[in-house]
C-alpha positions in Angstrom: 13.1 27.9 2.8 12.3 25.0 5.1 14.8 22.2 5.3 13.7 18.9 3.7 13.8 15.8 5.9 12.3 12.3 6.2 9.2 14.0 7.8 8.7 16.7 5.2 5.0 16.9 4.1 3.8 14.7 7.0 3.4 15.0 10.7 6.5 16.5 12.4 7.4 17.3 16.0 6.2 20.7 17.1 6.7 20.5 20.9 9.4 22.2 23.0 11.1 20.1 25.7 14.0 22.5 26.4 12.3 24.0 29.4 11.6 20.7 31.2 13.9 18.5 33.4 12.2 15.3 32.1 13.3 12.0 33.7 16.0 13.8 35.8 13.4 15.9 37.6 10.8 13.2 37.8 7.9 13.0 35.3 4.7 14.9 36.1 1.5 14.7 34.0 0.7 18.4 34.1 -0.8 19.7 30.9 2.2 21.9 30.1 4.5 18.9 30.1 2.1 16.7 28.2 1.8 19.2 25.3 5.4 18.6 24.4 5.9 15.1 25.8 3.8 13.1 23.4 5.3 9.7 22.9 4.9 7.8 19.6 2.7 4.7 19.6 2.8 1.9 17.1 0.8 -0.8 15.4 -1.4 1.4 13.1 0.0 0.6 9.6 -1.7 0.3 6.2 -0.3 -0.7 2.8 -1.3 0.5 -0.6 -0.5 -1.7 -3.7 -0.5 1.2 -6.1 1.2 -0.8 -8.9 0.7 -4.4 -9.7 2.6 -7.0 -11.9 1.9 -5.6 -15.4 2.0 -9.0 -17.2 -0.4 -10.7 -14.8 -2.8 -7.8 -14.7 -3.1 -8.1 -18.5 -3.2 -11.8 -18.4 -6.2 -11.6 -16.1 -7.6 -8.5 -17.8 -10.8 -10.2 -19.0 -13.0 -9.0 -21.8 -13.0 -5.4 -20.8 -9.2 -5.5 -20.4 -9.4 -3.6 -17.1 -7.3 -5.3 -14.4 -8.9 -3.2 -11.7 -12.4 -4.6 -12.3 -11.5 -8.3 -12.9 -11.9 -10.8 -10.2 -8.3 -12.1 -9.9 -6.2 -8.9 -9.5 -8.9 -6.9 -7.8 -9.5 -9.6 -5.2 -5.7 -10.0 -4.5 -5.2 -6.2 -4.2 -8.3 -5.8 -1.9 -7.3 -8.6 0.5 -3.7 -7.4 0.7 -4.7 -3.8 1.5 -7.9 -4.2 3.6 -8.0 -7.7 5.0 -4.4 -8.3 5.9 -3.7 -9.5 9.5 -0.1 -8.2 9.7 2.5 -6.1 7.8 6.2 -6.7 8.4 8.6 -4.5 6.4 12.1 -5.9 6.8 13.8 -2.6 6.2 16.8 -2.9 8.5 18.9 -0.1 9.9 21.6 1.0 7.5 25.1 1.1 8.9 27.8 3.7 8.4 31.0 2.1 7.4 34.4 3.6 8.3 38.0 3.5 7.4 40.8 3.5 10.0 43.3 6.3 9.9 46.3 4.9 11.9 49.6 6.6 12.8 52.0 7.7 15.4 54.4 5.7 17.5 51.6 4.2 19.5 49.7 3.1 16.4 46.5 4.6 17.5 43.7 4.9 14.9 40.7 7.2 14.3 37.6 5.9 12.5 36.7 8.0 9.5 33.2 7.7 8.1 33.1 6.5 4.5 29.9 5.0 3.1 26.4 4.1 4.3 25.6 0.4 3.8 21.9 -0.5 3.5 20.8 -3.9 4.6 20.9 -6.5 1.8 17.9 -8.8 1.4 15.1 -6.4 2.2 11.7 -8.0 2.2 8.1 -7.1 2.8 5.7 -9.7 4.3 2.0 -9.2 4.4 -0.1 -11.9 6.2 -3.5 -12.6 4.8 -6.2 -15.2 5.3 -6.9 -17.5 2.3 -10.4 -17.5 0.9 -12.5 -20.4 -0.5 -11.4 -21.0 -4.1 -7.8 -20.0 -3.2 -7.7 -16.6 -5.0 -4.6 -15.4 -3.1 -2.5 -18.5 -3.7 -3.7 -18.7 -7.3 -2.6 -15.1 -8.1 0.6 -15.2 -6.0 1.8 -18.5 -7.5 0.8 -17.6 -11.0 3.0 -14.5 -10.6 6.0 -16.7 -9.9 5.3 -19.2 -12.7 4.9 -16.5 -15.3 8.3 -15.1 -14.5 10.0 -18.6 -14.4 8.1 -21.6 -15.5 8.2 -24.4 -12.9 9.3 -27.0 -15.5 11.4 -25.2 -18.1 12.5 -22.3 -16.0 11.8 -19.9 -18.9 9.8 -16.7 -18.8 6.4 -17.2 -20.4 4.2 -14.5 -18.9 1.6 -17.3 -19.4 1.6 -16.7 -23.2 2.1 -13.0 -23.2 5.8 -13.1 -23.8 7.2 -11.9 -27.2 8.9 -14.4 -29.3 9.7 -12.4 -32.4 9.5 -9.0 -34.0 7.3 -8.2 -37.0 9.7 -7.0 -39.8 7.1 -4.5 -41.1 5.8 -2.9 -38.0 8.8 -3.7 -35.8 6.3 -4.6 -33.1 7.0 -7.6 -30.7 4.9 -10.6 -31.6 3.6 -13.2 -29.1 4.5 -16.8 -29.2 0.9 -17.9 -28.5 -2.2 -16.5 -30.0 -4.5 -14.8 -27.4 -7.5 -16.7 -26.3 -10.9 -15.2 -26.6 -11.4 -12.2 -24.2 -7.7 -12.0 -23.4 -5.5 -9.0 -23.9 -3.6 -9.0 -27.3 -0.3 -7.8 -26.0 3.3 -9.0 -26.5 5.9 -8.2 -23.9 9.7 -8.5 -24.1 11.1 -10.2 -21.0 11.9 -7.4 -18.5 11.7 -6.9 -14.8 9.5 -3.8 -15.5 6.6 -6.1 -16.3 7.1 -8.3 -13.3 7.3 -6.1 -10.2 4.7 -4.5 -7.9 5.1 -1.4 -5.8 3.7 -0.6 -2.3 3.3 2.4 0.0 3.7 1.4 3.6 2.1 4.1 5.8 2.2 4.5 9.6 -0.7 6.4 11.0 -1.1 8.5 14.2 -3.7 7.6 16.9 -6.5 9.3 14.9 -5.8 7.3 11.8 -6.1 10.5 9.8 -2.5 11.7 9.8 0.7 10.2 8.5 3.5 9.5 11.0 5.8 7.9 8.5 5.8 6.5 5.0 8.1 4.3 2.9 7.8 2.9 -0.6 8.7 -0.7 -1.3 9.9 -0.9 -4.9 10.7 -3.8 -7.2 8.5 -6.2 -5.3 8.5 -9.8 -6.6 7.2 -12.8 -4.6 10.0 -14.6 -2.7 8.3 -18.0 -2.7 5.0 -19.8 -3.4 2.4 -20.1 -0.8 -0.6 -22.2 0.2 0.8 -25.7 -0.1 0.2 -26.4 3.6 -3.4 -27.0 2.5 -2.4 -30.5 1.6 -1.2 -31.3 5.2 -3.3 -33.4 7.5 -3.0 -34.1 11.2 -4.4 -36.7 13.6 -5.8 -34.2 16.1 -9.0 -33.6 14.3 -8.4 -29.9 14.3 -9.0 -27.4 11.5 -7.9 -23.8 11.2 -8.2 -20.8 8.9 -5.4 -21.0 6.4 -3.0 -18.1 6.9 -0.7 -17.0 4.0 2.5 -15.0 4.5 3.0 -13.2 1.3 6.7 -12.3 1.2 8.2 -10.0 -1.5 11.8 -9.2 -2.2 12.1 -5.5 -2.6 14.0 -2.3 -2.0 12.8 0.5 0.4 13.1 4.2 -0.3 12.0 7.3 1.6 11.6 10.8 0.3 9.5 14.0 0.6 7.6 12.9 -2.5 6.6 9.6 -1.0 5.4 11.5 2.1 3.3 13.7 -0.1 1.7 10.7 -1.9 1.0 9.0 1.5 -0.6 12.2 2.9 -2.9 12.6 -0.2 -3.9 8.9 0.0 -4.8 9.1 3.7 -6.7 12.4 3.3 -8.9 10.8 0.6 -9.3 7.3 2.1 -9.1 7.9 5.8 -11.5 5.7 7.8 -13.2 7.3 10.8 -14.5 4.7 13.3 -16.7 6.9 15.5 -18.9 4.4 17.2 -21.5 7.2 18.0 -21.9 7.6 14.2 -22.2 4.0 13.3 -24.7 3.2 10.6 -25.8 -0.5 10.8 -27.8 -0.2 7.6 -31.0 -0.9 9.3 -33.0 1.9 7.7 -34.4 -0.3 4.9 -36.1 -2.4 7.6 -37.9 0.7 8.9 -38.6 2.6 5.6 -39.6 1.3 2.2 -37.4 3.8 0.4 -35.3 6.8 1.0 -38.2 9.2 0.5 -40.2 7.7 3.4 -40.6 10.1 6.4 -42.2 7.6 8.8 -41.8 3.9 9.5 -43.9 2.1 6.9 -42.6 -1.4 6.5 -44.6 -4.5 7.2 -42.0 -5.6 9.7 -43.6 -3.2 12.2 -47.3 -3.7 12.9 -48.0 -4.3 9.2 -46.7 -0.9 8.4 -49.4 0.8 10.5 -48.3 3.3 13.1 -49.5 2.3 16.6 -51.6 4.7 18.5 -49.4 4.6 21.6 -45.7 5.2 20.9 -43.1 4.8 23.6 -40.8 7.1 21.7 -42.0 9.5 19.0 -38.9 9.5 16.8 -38.1 9.8 13.1 -35.3 7.2 13.2 -33.5 6.7 10.0 -30.1 6.1 8.6 -27.5 7.9 10.6 -25.2 10.2 8.6 -21.8 8.8 7.5 -18.6 10.8 8.1 -16.1 11.2 5.3 -12.7 12.7 4.9 -12.2 16.0 3.1 -9.2 15.7 0.6 -7.9 19.2 1.0 -5.0 20.5 -1.0 -1.7 19.5 0.6 1.2 22.0 0.5 4.8 21.8 1.6 8.0 23.6 0.6 10.0 21.9 -2.1 13.3 22.6 -3.7 11.9 25.7 -5.4 9.7 26.7 -2.5 6.6 25.6 -4.4 3.6 23.5 -3.4 3.7 20.0 -4.7 0.9 19.3 -7.2 -0.5 16.1 -8.7 1.4 16.8 -11.9 4.7 16.7 -10.0 4.4 13.0 -9.5 4.3 12.4 -13.2 7.6 14.1 -14.1 11.1 12.8 -14.6 13.5 15.4 -13.3 16.7 16.0 -15.2 19.6 18.5 -15.1 18.9 22.2 -14.5 15.3 21.6 -13.5 14.3 20.2 -16.9 11.4 17.8 -16.6 9.8 15.2 -18.9 6.3 13.8 -18.5 5.8 10.2 -17.8 2.8 9.6 -20.1 3.1 5.8 -19.8 5.4 4.3 -17.1 5.7 1.1 -19.2 6.4 2.7 -22.5 9.6 1.5 -24.3 11.7 3.2 -26.8 10.8 2.3 -30.4 13.4 0.1 -32.2 
């Protein structure tokens, strides 16, 4: 069985440098050396907000009660993932503490490793441009206010917080009645409703393979943003408002996180082959998709000229797409990880329990 490491399930080193003298013998760019000497390059990172703040998604749920189709959450998630201008995970390098074993007449000591200490105060910062109407500031700051009201300091979830328990049904009851089109839900104050989770994925040069992946768990906004909009200067200059969205969080790495990152990249990989670029100009040449020749009024009233410089059947170029093939790797029981494995809670002796609803609470 293959050993599990931080790179299990994603790209791992397959070269062999044992037969080369490297820097000692002087570097040479012959093909045999370059097949094994393949340095890592950086600055190709994407983030995936795969879980949002539960209370705010329901607050902005809208009439269809679907957070992924409403404007507020969907816009915030889309800008964070696809329109960010920088991602800074403050993971920090963990240190290995030690205890000193001292003895002998000379009082010499030996450092004995004890515990690994992870950096405190881990954060994730995602830089985004603000849009007209302030959708990013609005969602981000509403997130903070729902957890702790700016005046009272109390948790309100903007009216979704539970204030009592129905004695008959034993179900939590809201303090405020829901407004028209709003989700009728009552939530006991809990960090589970307040946090988001992100996958941070580093890609290789092709953008189609995962070099590294880490999950940021328990993400909550560290501070409000966007108030520099009210600042004026005497230089007569104006700039695009940039927002640093900073979250307090905790980072974890595992083979399962690698597996999720690989599946995501396989399904949503973007191939930027400029020779296959489709400018969407076909509708200016053809009236509909069934047209076989240029027939729009833009060109000679739709009539084909008698003398053509180029006799071509130009149309929309084909668009490349990623093929989400089954991903396999060796696990604890030497089995391929399946989608169902990500919805299981693992207990003692291999006993598993399904996570039907990650926000489900035990009945009182």
